[in-house]
N, C-alpha and C positions, 0 to 999 in steps of 0.2 A: 669641495666635495658636495654632490647633490644630496639633499636631505631625504631620508627614507620616510615616505609618507604612508607606509603600510601600517595597519593596525592588526595585530594577530591575537586571536583568542583560541583557547583550547575548549573543545566540546567533549563532554564526557556523557556517554550513553548508558542507560540502564533499561533493559528490556522489561516492560510491565506485563504484556501479554505476548505469547509466542509470535515470532516475526519470520516471514519468508520473503526474501528478495531473490528472484531467480534470474537466469540469463537464457532461458528457453531450453536448457539441457534437461533430459530425462534419462533415467536408468531403467531399461526394460527388466521385467521380472526374471528373464533368463540369465541376467548377469548378477543376480542376487542369490545368496544362500540364506535360508531361513532356519534359525535354530531356536525353536519355541521353548525348549527347556532352559536355555540360557537367556531367553528374553531379548534377542537381538537379531538384526538382519545385517549381513555382511556384503559389502561390495567386493566381488571376487577380483583378485589380481590375476588376470588371465595369462599375462606374460610369464609370471612365476609358475602358475599352475602347469602350463604346457611345457615349460622348460624342465619340469620334474618328471615328465611322462616319457616312458621308453618309446622310441620311434615306431615300433610295430603296433602300438596302440592308438596312434594319432588318427588313423583313418576311421576306426570304430568310434572314437570319441567325437570327432567332427560330425559323423553321420547322426549320432544321437542329438547333438546340439542343434544341427540344422533342422531336424525334424520336430524340435520342441515347439509347442504351441504357447501355453500360458502357464508354465511351470517354473518353480524355483530351480536354480542350477543344481542344488544337491538332490532334488527330486528327479531331474533329468538323468543324473548319473548315480542312481541309487546303488548300483552294483559296485560303485567305488567306495561306499561307506564313508562318505565325507563327514568330517566333524570339525570342531573349532581348531584342532591341532594340525590337521592336514589340508585345510582349505586356506590358501594364501589370501591375505586381506589387503585391499587398498585402504579401507577404513570400515569401522563398525558403527551401526546406528542402534542406540537403545531406544525404547519407546517412551513417548510422552506420558501415556497411560498404559496400564497392563492390558492392552487390547487382546481379544480372544483370538485363538487360532483361526476360527471361522472368518473373522474380520480380515485377518492378514492373508488368508487364502484368496480373498477378493481382489487383492492388490494386483494391478497390471503393470504399473510403472511408478517410479518415484520422481517427482520434480525436485531437482537439486537446488541447493542454496548456492549463490555465486561464490566462487573461490578463486584465490590467487594461484599462480603456477605451482605453488608448493602445497596445494590442496587444503589451504586454510581459509575459512570463511571470513568475509569482511563486509562492511556496509559501504557501498559506493558513495562517493561525494555527490554524484549526480542525483541520487535518491533524495538526499538531504536538500540539495539545491532545488530540486523540483518541488518539494514540500514548501520550502521557504519562498520560492517564487509565487506559488499559489496563495500562501498566507499573506504576502505583501500585496498581491493583487486584490484579494478579498478585503483586506483591511482598508486600503486607500479608496477602493471603489465604494466602500461603505462610508468613509469619513469625508470624502471630498464631494460636495454636492454637485459640482459641475459634471461629474461622471454619469449623472442620470441620463444625459443625452446619449451616451454610449449604450446604455441598457435599452433605451427606446429604439436606437438604430438596430441593435441586435434583434429586437422583437419584430421590427419591420422586415428585416431580411428573411425571416422565417417564411414569409409569404411567397418568396421567390426561389424556394429550394427545388431542384430537380428531383425526380423520383428515385434515382439511383445511379450506379455506375461511377465512372471516373469524374464526371461533372459534379456529382454530389460530394465526392471526396475533396475536390478542389474547393467547392463552396464552403464546406465545413472548416477547412483551413482558413479561408478568408474571414469567416464569421468569428473565429477565435481571435483574429487580429483586430477586429473591431474593439474588443475590450483590452487586449494585452498591449497593442501598439501604442495606445494613448498613455499607458502607464510606463512602459519600459522603453518604447521607441521602436519604429518600424525597421530601420536599418541596423544591422549588428553593430556598426560603428557608433550609432546613436544610443544603443541600449544601455541604460544605467546599470543593468544587472551584471555587466562585464566588470564592474568594480568590486564584485563579491566573488571570492574563490573559496571553494570548500574541497578539501582533500578527501581521499578515501580513508577509512579508519585503519588503524593498525590491525594486523591479523588477530582473529579471535580464536580461542582455544577450540579445536574441533570437537572436544568432548561436550561443548555447549550446544552442539547440534543434536536434535532428537527427531525421531520419526513421528509425525503427527497425522491424524485423520481429520479431514475437513468435510463437512456436509453443507450443502446450500439449502436454506430453509425458505419457505414461501407459503403465504396463506392461500388456501384453496377452499372450494365449496364442493361438497359431495353429499348428495341426498339431502339437500337443504341444511346441511350442517357445515359450519365454518371450522376449518382445521388449520393448524400450523405444523407443517411436516416437511421432512427432507424430500428433495427431488429424487433421491435414490441413486445418486452417482457419487460414491465416495472418492475423495481425492487424497492421495497420500503424498506428503511433501516433507522436505527437511525444514525444521524449524529451529531458530535460535530460542533457547528456553528462557523462561522467566528468570530474571536475575543476572543473565549474561551481561557482560560489560564490554565497552569498546570506547575508543577515543579518536579524535581527529582534530583538524584545525580549520578555522574560518578566518579568512584574510580579507580585510577591507582596504582597498587602494583609494587614498584620499587625494591623489594628484589630479584634481578636477579642473584646474583653471583653464587649460587649453580646450578641454572637452566642453566646458560651459561656453567659452568664447565661440567655438566652432558650431556647436549644435543646439545651444539653448539661447541664442541671441534674439530669436524671433518673438513676436507677441502672441503666438498661437497658444491655444488652451493646452495642447499637448506639451509644449515646451514649459509652460508655467507649472503644470502638474509634475513633470519630471524634476524641475528645479526645486519644487517644494519637497519632494520625496528625498532628494539628495540632501537637502538641509535638515530634514526631519529625521533621517536615518543615518546615511553614510557619513555625513560630515560631523555627526556627534562624536564625542570622544569618551573613552574609558567607561566608567560606570553608567553614564548617561546612555551610551549606545547599548550597553548590555540590557539595561532596563527597557529600552525601546524594542529591541529584538524580542525579548521575552513577552512584552505587551502585545506585539503583533502576532506572535505564534500562539499565545494563550487565548487571544481573542478568537482566532480561527478554531482552535481546539475546543473551546467552550461551546461554540455553535455546533460543532460536529457531535460532541457528547450529548447535548440536549436534543438535537435532531434525532439521533439514534435511540435515545431513551424514549422520546415521544412516540417514535415508531412502535416500539415494543408496548408502550402503555396503550396506544390506540388499538393495537391488535388484541391486547389483553382484555379490553372492555367488551369485545365481541366474541373472543375465542377463549374457551377454558382449556388452558394448557400449562402443565407444570414447567415446560420448556421456557415459556415466556416469563413466568415468575422467577425462574432461576436466573435468566439473563438480566431481568430488571434489577434483581438483588446485586448483581455484579456492578451495575452502574450506580445504584443507590449506596451500597455499603463499601465499595472499594474505589471505583474510578473517581467518583466525585470527591471522596476523601483525599485521594492522592492529588487531585487537581487543587483542592483547597490548600493543602500543604505546600504545593509548588508555588501557587500564587501569593503565598505569604512571604516568599523570598523575592529578591530582585534579580536573581541570576539563574532561574530555572524555568523551563517550559515543558509542556507536553506536546508530543507530535504523534502522527500516525503514518506508518510507512508500509510499503510492500503489498503483497498479494492479499486479496479479500477485504480491502479497505473501502470499497464502494466508490461510487461516483462523487459523493459529497466530500470525500477526503482528498481527491486528486484534482478536483476542479472547483470552480466557484458556483457549482450547481445549487448549493443551499442559498447563496446570495440571490440567484435568479428566482428561486422559489419564494423567498421572503419578500423580495421586491414586488414581483408581479401579483402575488396572492395576498400580501398584507399591507405593503407600504405605498404602492402605486395608487394613484387616484385617476379614474376609478379602478378598483381592484378587478382582477381577472378571475372569471369562473375557473375552477380547477380543471374541468373537462376541456375547456377551451385551451387552457395553458398546456395541458398534457398533449392534446392533439397537435398544437403548434410545435411544441418542443420535440415531440416524437417524429416530426418530419426529419430530424437529424438521425433517425433510426437508432436511438439509444436504448430503447426499452422494449420488452415483450410482455405479453399477458395484460393487456389494457383493462380487462374486466376487473381484476383485483386492484390495479392501480387506482382506477376511478372509484371503486367501492370505498377504499380506505383513504383516498386522496393523499397518497404518499408516493414519492419517487426516490430511489428505486424500491421495488416491492420485495425483492429477494435479498437475503443476507447470508454471508458465509460465516460459520462458527466452528471453532475447535470443539470436537466431541470427545467424551471420555470413553472408558471401556464398556459403559452401559449404553453407549450411543445417545447420550444426553448432551446437548450443546452446553458448553461450559462458559465460554467467553469469546469476544470478538478478537480478531487478529491485529497485530501491528502497533499497539500502543507503546510508546517509548518515552522515558523521562530523559531530559537533557539538562546538564549543568554547564554554564559558561564560565570559564576562568580566564583571567588576564595572564 
């Protein structure tokens, strides 16, 4: 009987700041009923609603619904005197904060959290795997000195980018491969990441979903005064609340002999790098592997935490804003303390997932910034670096970027009922158990 070389661990998630992972679906305002006195918004079950209506009323009801512009369902049909008892529900959403009626009247649609066929939210394994892939790439590009050649190749390719269109799209994909293929392998059959499998989480209690209000903040200059303010486009989304929990499994396949023989037998730098990573991560066992996974993820998380804190601190040195001080206190008094507690153990790490988590949480953008502006010799002037990188059409508002020497310059934050930004999105604590 063939020996099972799979190593399986359980991942347990605890939401630290509200999390949104969507699948592109949105609920228009006309499909929602707003009950301000009860403090909730209801996704109306139209099938049940119309099944309970007499046939002679259907034409009139449909006429009102089709003529609706930007109204809640119970405002469209005021004459029906809809309330909690006579409005059938697919599900209800409580509010993350006690938002005012005026705020909720601005709602046009809600971006929904991804759900299974039984309408229960879950965290996709692909989201976790995307984070882990980026963390591994970030870690080994930093730790393996030979990868400096790949960063220089990436820089040189910026000179040859087309101005736009399909050709730019294709070139951007090819540039990503300059860095990723050397670490993971160009051909899917050669990709060492195929030996890591992460499942979707178990279904999460729908009551852990709340309606949150997100604003995008950006430094601006008006009448010679620097301001940190919202761009003025409120975003309403379903959020997994702080303290919500979920679990899934991560599976490492250690049947690597044939893979090594077929794909890692050459003396190329790429083969040597991949063989080193296999030995340093996937071929480790038990507690050693858990420690290494946590080390890789926390290395990435720490850099994201400090980069975002430094962003706020740099703005705060020039802009007098209680918003900035409030957000800095979140990093100083809460997130850093959580990170300190996590790194004191050998089986926990911090990660950042989902909507509103910026370029630096989804890519190795911070590594590029650190290398070209701090570690490369000679270092690159920020304006030159920004202009070169912006050929990928990643950023807007270059005046503010270049003034503060930060990328990206905008940030999404959860706001409270006073429209004050409270904290960033998507921080999650993970425990690994054998």
